[in-house]
Steps between C-alpha positions, in 0.01 A plus 500: 500500500713760687478737204120471501483571874724804460282622212195470722667715768584768246144500363365547852734796551376658176142439612578675829648793307195535283223442753629598847754766408300665215771477235283445197640805319794716590340829382829695492661703226863517615743215540617628843146478632455158350819375667391649833154342472646162408738515794219583746281224352790256531551588864128466565502159330782390734293608802186330372692180432635510856151543637386199290785296641411588863135412433600163356745419777343642815156646446345232275240385754399852598332575164682828440550632151760747384240772473361411843842533659558839339157618618583385858832687491335815364356595838830480681626854543764688691382776731742793519504726807660840514749581766693248705269203446599218270294382203276206567349225286122466518368197683510189280202265475540127559494437124770760444712349777465150344599634156795696635616194698495295176727760343729497806424869577518592871287784622606693811225516759 
């Protein structure tokens, strides 16, 4: 039974690679580029798996999806000022604050 459960986890990771991370074909001609692409895809898979884990453990009742979380994060930006002023993070919405809190990320006010 444990082997079957592990197999299911691996199949879900491959499904994430194919559907969410667009790794249907490598489309490279050199082995160096293939290795680089595989490494980047592997790192992205680790991040996607972590987001899935946080959704399961802390954001399950909120109805967020992985894509929804990434879309929410997309609008967070850093504003850079020239001169002696420090860079500043744009104002986070309530949804963004809830998501960041689930990931234990503290934003300076």
